[in-house]
C-alpha positions as CSV (number, residue, x, y, z in Angstrom):
1,X,38.5,-6.0,-12.7
2,X,34.8,-6.0,-11.9
3,X,33.3,-3.0,-10.1
4,X,30.0,-2.5,-8.3
5,X,28.2,0.7,-7.8
6,X,26.6,1.1,-4.5
7,X,24.1,3.9,-3.7
8,X,23.2,5.2,-0.3
9,X,19.7,6.6,0.0
10,X,19.1,10.4,0.2
11,X,20.7,12.4,3.0
12,X,17.5,12.4,5.1
13,X,18.0,8.7,5.6
14,X,21.8,8.6,6.0
15,X,21.9,9.9,9.6
16,X,22.5,13.3,11.1
17,X,24.0,14.3,14.4
18,X,22.7,17.2,16.5
19,X,24.6,19.8,14.5
20,X,23.5,18.2,11.2
21,X,26.9,16.7,10.4
22,X,26.7,13.5,8.3
23,X,28.3,10.7,10.2
24,X,28.0,7.5,8.2
25,X,28.8,8.4,4.6
26,X,31.5,6.0,3.4
27,X,34.9,7.2,2.6
28,X,35.6,7.5,-1.1
29,X,31.9,7.9,-2.1
30,X,30.8,10.2,-4.8
31,X,27.9,12.7,-4.3
32,X,25.4,13.4,-7.1
33,X,23.9,16.8,-6.3
34,X,21.0,16.3,-8.7
35,X,19.8,13.2,-7.0
36,X,21.1,13.8,-3.4
37,X,22.6,10.3,-3.4
38,X,26.0,9.0,-2.7
39,X,27.7,6.3,-4.9
40,X,30.5,4.0,-3.9
41,X,32.5,1.6,-6.0
42,X,33.8,-1.8,-4.8
43,X,36.7,-3.0,-6.8
44,X,36.5,-6.7,-5.8
45,X,35.2,-9.4,-8.1
46,X,31.9,-10.2,-6.5
47,X,28.9,-12.1,-7.9
48,X,25.7,-10.1,-8.2
49,X,24.2,-11.5,-5.0
50,X,27.4,-10.7,-3.1
51,X,27.5,-7.2,-4.5
52,X,23.9,-6.6,-3.4
53,X,24.7,-7.9,0.1
54,X,27.8,-5.7,0.2
55,X,25.7,-2.6,-0.8
56,X,23.1,-3.5,1.8
57,X,25.7,-3.7,4.5
58,X,25.8,0.1,4.5
59,X,23.0,2.3,6.0
60,X,20.1,2.4,3.5
61,X,22.4,1.1,0.8
62,X,21.5,-0.8,-2.4
63,X,22.9,-1.4,-5.9
64,X,22.4,1.6,-8.1
65,X,19.0,2.4,-9.5
66,X,19.1,4.4,-12.7
67,X,16.1,6.6,-12.6
68,X,16.6,8.8,-15.7
69,X,18.9,9.8,-18.5
70,X,20.4,12.6,-16.4
71,X,21.5,10.1,-13.7
72,X,22.9,7.7,-16.4
73,X,24.9,10.6,-17.8
74,X,26.3,11.5,-14.4
75,X,27.2,7.8,-13.8
76,X,28.9,7.6,-17.2
77,X,30.8,10.9,-16.6
78,X,31.8,10.0,-13.0
79,X,32.8,6.4,-13.4
80,X,33.4,6.0,-17.1
81,X,31.9,3.4,-19.3
82,X,34.7,1.0,-20.2
83,X,33.4,-2.0,-22.1
84,X,36.0,-4.1,-20.4
85,X,34.6,-3.3,-16.9
86,X,31.4,-4.7,-15.5
87,X,29.2,-2.7,-13.2
88,X,26.5,-4.3,-11.2
89,X,23.2,-2.4,-10.9
90,X,20.1,-3.2,-8.9
91,X,18.0,-4.5,-11.7
92,X,17.2,-8.3,-11.5
93,X,14.9,-11.1,-12.5
94,X,16.1,-13.4,-9.7
95,X,12.6,-13.9,-8.2
96,X,10.7,-14.5,-11.5
97,X,12.7,-15.3,-14.7
98,X,12.4,-12.5,-17.3
99,X,10.4,-10.3,-14.9
100,X,12.9,-7.5,-14.2
101,X,12.5,-5.3,-11.1
102,X,14.7,-2.7,-9.3
103,X,15.9,-4.1,-6.0
104,X,15.3,-0.9,-4.0
105,X,11.5,-0.9,-4.7
């Protein structure tokens, strides 16, 4: 199976009610306290563009951006790094061939 990691932006952009209760964090998401981000896997076999669109269908969502080694370590520990499983990340050269950019920038 292919898996996509989806990240929701920091809690300040997720949405708060009057009593500061989070109201639109997806069920089954994983919270990384060092980044303040939530991560969600989709276990369907989607093409990269479809995975990006799926991630963006959530409030402030995008395919994961790996900002540093600490975040990479957390992702590896949390989701595992099985060579038989593909994970989509938000790094692409779709606009200009061989010019790689993060999709959330």
